[in-house]
VEXFI-579595 format. One record per residue: residue number from 1; residue in three letters; x, y, z of N, C-alpha, C in turn. Coordinates in nm, 3 decimals. Example, Ala and Ser with C-alpha at 12.3 -4.5 7.8 and 13.67 -1.06 7.14 Angstrom:
[1; 'ALA'; [1.319; -0.569; 0.780]; [1.230; -0.450; 0.780]; [1.320; -0.330; 0.780]] [2; 'SER'; [1.285; -0.225; 0.708]; [1.367; -0.106; 0.714]; [1.290; 0.003; 0.787]] 
This chain:
[1; 'UNK'; [2.605; -2.324; 0.773]; [2.600; -2.183; 0.808]; [2.460; -2.127; 0.788]] [2; 'UNK'; [2.399; -2.163; 0.676]; [2.264; -2.114; 0.646]; [2.163; -2.167; 0.747]] [3; 'UNK'; [2.183; -2.293; 0.788]; [2.091; -2.352; 0.885]; [2.100; -2.281; 1.020]] [4; 'UNK'; [2.220; -2.239; 1.058]; [2.235; -2.167; 1.184]; [2.167; -2.031; 1.179]] [5; 'UNK'; [2.179; -1.964; 1.065]; [2.111; -1.835; 1.050]; [1.960; -1.853; 1.051]] [6; 'UNK'; [1.913; -1.959; 0.985]; [1.770; -1.988; 0.983]; [1.720; -2.019; 1.124]] [7; 'UNK'; [1.799; -2.092; 1.200]; [1.760; -2.126; 1.337]; [1.763; -2.005; 1.429]] [8; 'UNK'; [1.840; -1.902; 1.395]; [1.848; -1.783; 1.477]; [1.733; -1.686; 1.453]] [9; 'UNK'; [1.658; -1.704; 1.346]; [1.548; -1.612; 1.315]; [1.444; -1.599; 1.426]] [10; 'UNK'; [1.395; -1.707; 1.486]; [1.297; -1.689; 1.595]; [1.352; -1.609; 1.712]] [11; 'UNK'; [1.476; -1.635; 1.747]; [1.540; -1.560; 1.855]; [1.544; -1.411; 1.823]] [12; 'UNK'; [1.586; -1.380; 1.702]; [1.593; -1.240; 1.659]; [1.454; -1.178; 1.653]] [13; 'UNK'; [1.359; -1.252; 1.599]; [1.224; -1.200; 1.584]; [1.156; -1.168; 1.716]] [14; 'UNK'; [1.175; -1.255; 1.813]; [1.108; -1.233; 1.941]; [1.181; -1.128; 2.024]] [15; 'UNK'; [1.312; -1.143; 2.040]; [1.384; -1.053; 2.129]; [1.407; -0.914; 2.071]] [16; 'UNK'; [1.442; -0.908; 1.945]; [1.474; -0.778; 1.887]; [1.354; -0.711; 1.822]] [17; 'UNK'; [1.251; -0.788; 1.790]; [1.134; -0.729; 1.725]; [1.032; -0.670; 1.819]] [18; 'UNK'; [1.026; -0.722; 1.941]; [0.923; -0.677; 2.036]; [0.930; -0.527; 2.066]] [19; 'UNK'; [1.045; -0.468; 2.087]; [1.045; -0.322; 2.113]; [0.987; -0.239; 2.000]] [20; 'UNK'; [0.994; -0.289; 1.878]; [0.942; -0.214; 1.764]; [0.792; -0.228; 1.745]] [21; 'UNK'; [0.733; -0.336; 1.800]; [0.588; -0.358; 1.787]; [0.517; -0.345; 1.920]] [22; 'UNK'; [0.579; -0.283; 2.018]; [0.521; -0.271; 2.151]; [0.410; -0.165; 2.153]] [23; 'UNK'; [0.297; -0.204; 2.095]; [0.180; -0.118; 2.088]; [0.054; -0.201; 2.117]] [24; 'UNK'; [-0.049; -0.135; 2.161]; [-0.176; -0.203; 2.182]; [-0.254; -0.205; 2.051]] [25; 'UNK'; [-0.253; -0.096; 1.980]; [-0.323; -0.086; 1.852]; [-0.226; -0.112; 1.740]] [26; 'UNK'; [-0.257; -0.176; 1.636]; [-0.384; -0.234; 1.597]; [-0.406; -0.370; 1.666]] [27; 'UNK'; [-0.532; -0.409; 1.670]; [-0.566; -0.541; 1.722]; [-0.563; -0.640; 1.605]] [28; 'UNK'; [-0.499; -0.753; 1.629]; [-0.493; -0.859; 1.528]; [-0.557; -0.982; 1.589]] [29; 'UNK'; [-0.670; -1.023; 1.531]; [-0.748; -1.135; 1.585]; [-0.784; -1.113; 1.731]] [30; 'UNK'; [-0.808; -0.989; 1.768]; [-0.846; -0.954; 1.904]; [-0.730; -0.941; 2.000]] [31; 'UNK'; [-0.609; -0.959; 1.951]; [-0.491; -0.949; 2.038]; [-0.416; -0.819; 2.008]] [32; 'UNK'; [-0.356; -0.760; 2.109]; [-0.270; -0.644; 2.083]; [-0.156; -0.685; 1.990]] [33; 'UNK'; [-0.100; -0.588; 1.921]; [0.003; -0.616; 1.822]; [0.122; -0.691; 1.882]] [34; 'UNK'; [0.166; -0.654; 2.001]; [0.282; -0.719; 2.060]; [0.253; -0.867; 2.091]] [35; 'UNK'; [0.134; -0.898; 2.137]; [0.098; -1.037; 2.165]; [0.086; -1.117; 2.036]] [36; 'UNK'; [0.026; -1.058; 1.934]; [0.015; -1.125; 1.805]; [0.154; -1.151; 1.747]] [37; 'UNK'; [0.247; -1.057; 1.765]; [0.384; -1.074; 1.719]; [0.451; -1.194; 1.785]] [38; 'UNK'; [0.434; -1.206; 1.915]; [0.495; -1.316; 1.989]; [0.432; -1.449; 1.949]] [39; 'UNK'; [0.300; -1.453; 1.934]; [0.233; -1.575; 1.891]; [0.280; -1.615; 1.751]] [40; 'UNK'; [0.293; -1.517; 1.663]; [0.342; -1.544; 1.528]; [0.480; -1.609; 1.533]] [41; 'UNK'; [0.569; -1.556; 1.614]; [0.704; -1.610; 1.618]; [0.711; -1.746; 1.688]] [42; 'UNK'; [0.622; -1.774; 1.780]; [0.618; -1.907; 1.840]; [0.578; -2.010; 1.735]] [43; 'UNK'; [0.478; -1.978; 1.654]; [0.435; -2.068; 1.546]; [0.546; -2.081; 1.442]] [44; 'UNK'; [0.606; -1.968; 1.405]; [0.712; -1.972; 1.305]; [0.835; -2.047; 1.356]] [45; 'UNK'; [0.858; -2.047; 1.487]; [0.969; -2.124; 1.543]; [0.954; -2.272; 1.513]] [46; 'UNK'; [0.833; -2.324; 1.528]; [0.809; -2.464; 1.498]; [0.828; -2.492; 1.349]] [47; 'UNK'; [0.780; -2.402; 1.264]; [0.796; -2.419; 1.119]; [0.943; -2.415; 1.080]] [48; 'UNK'; [1.016; -2.318; 1.132]; [1.158; -2.303; 1.099]; [1.239; -2.421; 1.150]] [49; 'UNK'; [1.210; -2.468; 1.270]; [1.284; -2.583; 1.322]; [1.254; -2.709; 1.241]] [50; 'UNK'; [1.132; -2.721; 1.190]; [1.098; -2.832; 1.101]; [1.179; -2.824; 0.972]] [51; 'UNK'; [1.193; -2.704; 0.917]; [1.274; -2.685; 0.797]; [1.421; -2.717; 0.823]] [52; 'UNK'; [1.471; -2.673; 0.936]; [1.610; -2.702; 0.972]; [1.630; -2.853; 0.982]] [53; 'UNK'; [1.536; -2.922; 1.042]; [1.546; -3.068; 1.053]; [1.547; -3.134; 0.916]] [54; 'UNK'; [1.460; -3.089; 0.826]; [1.453; -3.148; 0.693]; [1.576; -3.116; 0.608]] [55; 'UNK'; [1.634; -2.999; 0.626]; [1.748; -2.957; 0.544]; [1.882; -3.001; 0.601]] [56; 'UNK'; [1.884; -3.051; 0.723]; [2.009; -3.090; 0.787]; [2.067; -3.214; 0.718]] [57; 'UNK'; [2.189; -3.206; 0.667]; [2.246; -3.321; 0.595]; [2.264; -3.444; 0.683]] [58; 'UNK'; [2.286; -3.428; 0.811]; [2.302; -3.544; 0.900]; [2.171; -3.623; 0.907]] [59; 'UNK'; [2.059; -3.551; 0.915]; [1.930; -3.619; 0.921]; [1.899; -3.689; 0.790]] [60; 'UNK'; [1.935; -3.628; 0.678]; [1.912; -3.692; 0.548]; [1.998; -3.817; 0.535]] [61; 'UNK'; [2.121; -3.814; 0.580]; [2.209; -3.931; 0.571]; [2.157; -4.045; 0.658]] [62; 'UNK'; [2.110; -4.012; 0.779]; [2.059; -4.118; 0.867]; [1.928; -4.175; 0.814]] [63; 'UNK'; [1.848; -4.093; 0.748]; [1.724; -4.143; 0.689]; [1.754; -4.237; 0.573]] [64; 'UNK'; [1.855; -4.205; 0.494]; [1.892; -4.291; 0.382]; [1.948; -4.424; 0.432]] [65; 'UNK'; [2.030; -4.419; 0.536]; [2.086; -4.543; 0.589]; [1.978; -4.630; 0.653]] [66; 'UNK'; [1.880; -4.568; 0.717]; [1.769; -4.642; 0.775]; [1.684; -4.706; 0.665]] [67; 'UNK'; [1.667; -4.635; 0.555]; [1.589; -4.689; 0.443]; [1.663; -4.805; 0.377]] [68; 'UNK'; [1.795; -4.795; 0.366]; [1.874; -4.903; 0.308]; [1.872; -5.026; 0.399]] [69; 'UNK'; [1.868; -5.004; 0.529]; [1.865; -5.116; 0.622]; [1.733; -5.192; 0.613]] [70; 'UNK'; [1.625; -5.123; 0.581]; [1.494; -5.187; 0.567]; [1.487; -5.272; 0.442]] [71; 'UNK'; [1.562; -5.235; 0.339]; [1.555; -5.306; 0.209]; [1.626; -5.438; 0.213]] 
C-alpha cells in the first residue's frame, strides 16, 4: 500500500501541482517556476521509482534467490 502511494506522488505532483505554481516569476535556474516544477518532478519520478524498486519485496526475494543460485 505504501509503495502504491509513493508511486502516485509524481502523478499528483505534476498534474495537481501545476495549477498552483503556474507563474513566470520567480525564475529558478533561469526557468519559469512552472517549468522548474515540472523538471523537478521528472527527476523525482526517477528517484521515487528507484526507491519503489528497491523496497518492493518481490524484487528483494528474486535478488536473494539469484544470489543463492550463484553460490
